[in-house]
C-alpha angles and dihedrals in degrees: 000000000000122000096249092056090043092055091047089051092049089055092049093048092046090051091051094046092047090048091052091050091047091052091047092051089047089057089049089050091240094141098173093055089043091053092046094054091041090057090047090051092048091048091052091049091051092047090049091049093048091048091053094043092051090059092043091051092049089051092047089050091054093045090050091050090052091048092052093039091239104155098167092106125095104200122181130216116260133194091271127097095214095053094039091055091047090050091050091049090048095054093041091053090045091053091049091048092051090048091051090047090051092049091046092051091048094048093047091050090051092049091047089056093056116112092218126076114254132186126172121202124201121209114234132174092261096044138280124336132189111263097172138347126182124219094249091063090053092046094050094051093032094229136134122249116267130182093213121069092209091064088067090062091081098036098049105012095162092053092042091054092049090054091047090052090056087059085224090285130126111296143147125198147138122240142169123230136168116236117209090346092300127132113303116265130203120238137183112227130192128178125191125189115215123179145158135179093291109023140042124197137182115206113204120190122188128190132175110243089210090056092049090052092047091051092048091047092049092049092047091048092050092049091048093048090051091054094045094046091048093050094046093049092048089052104037100040096067091038091055090049092051092048091053090050092049090048090054092050092045091055092059117103092227123031112206124213092253090055090047089054090050089052092050091050090047091051091050091051091047089050091050092048090047091054089047090053093046090051089050092052090047091052089050090050091054090055098039096043100041106166119239112263118250102226119220133154104265138170115245090203090059091050092052092049092049092050091047090050091049091054096035095113092049091051092049094044091052093041094239119177109220119204114188131188104177125175112196099247126163126210139174104256149119105272097205093049095048091046090051091051091050093049090053090054091048092050090051089050091050090055092045095055096039096109097041121109089214111040116196131175119180126197122193136179116193145148115248122177089345090304128115115239126190111189134185117199130183135182093223136122094296126211119294118238091243094066104030093103091051103050093096095046115114114264094002109137141152092200120096092220096034123115094208095229100094099092093032090055092044091051092049091049094053092045089052085058090054091253136097140238114229130194122207123182115226130204085256117013136349139289125207119189128195109206118199109196098189 
């Protein structure tokens, strides 16, 4: 038994004993003694009550601090189960609160570092309120920070209406709005609805389309410059060394036959490297100066058959099994450019299945979601995950004899036809799809 409970019990027992004596003296008509013991009994009852109330008040104080999240107190455990449990609950809640505060600070810092605008709305009984907004969102729309979502209706009325039209559900779209009466800008908008039993949120992300394009262009330019500089260095470094050697030989008074032979071999290497550099520049020109397609109504099936006929001897020589599923679909396109794109895909597939015992290339024409899709599939070595994001880069190749422009050129051709070229890895092999949107 702890000391606090022992003291409280002493007061109660004393009050009971004093009460018994007071009653006994009352029966004996000894009023003074009765009054004296009655006062002692009453005093013990008051002291017992105060002792109990003091512990209750301390417990209430701790519970109130927990309720109001006031963790400025430093309570200590006492020899009382009620208070000790309250102290334990206080410090446990304090620790959880500090952990949540740390996580919140960390998450907010991460969200603040994002390069896209982000605002999170929280659903309340009287409408939507701002749960979180990062600085980029405020910078993009050039607005101050408000705690009420309705206040943005007057500041960014166009944007507010667009969000209202989504009904705060999942959506993804592009839109143009004017900010502070300036020229309209294009933005990419995504809304995501998140909810549980208690809360409902709407996550809104906003990104400038111009910024996305600039980042993509910068990345593409950097990758291209790396390839070009690498190719130039590989070509010009040995050429420069050979020229220096020839210059040294030419400055001699007498040029021996052995030196003459060295000069001839050096000139042959320089000539070879020059042709290699010219081929590289010509490949670059093909990608950079892609002619505009001449659109005509053409049959995709005829294009596939023409490409297959062009590569017929290669397929037979390499013992390729061709599987075709060709719907007779017509599109508006440049026949020669699409055929060139298709031949590039076939040549890549030929290389991919070269080491297989069973070599299969499948071609399919189908309609998917009202769009025409021409796909080429092989059961070859596939593309490793490390280089999947590089296969469409100019001059990137894993083949010794490859120029590295086949897929780049094919992608440019399809994009010039307002479509896109898509790569999908398979369990065994690769699948390239040409999507024609119109």
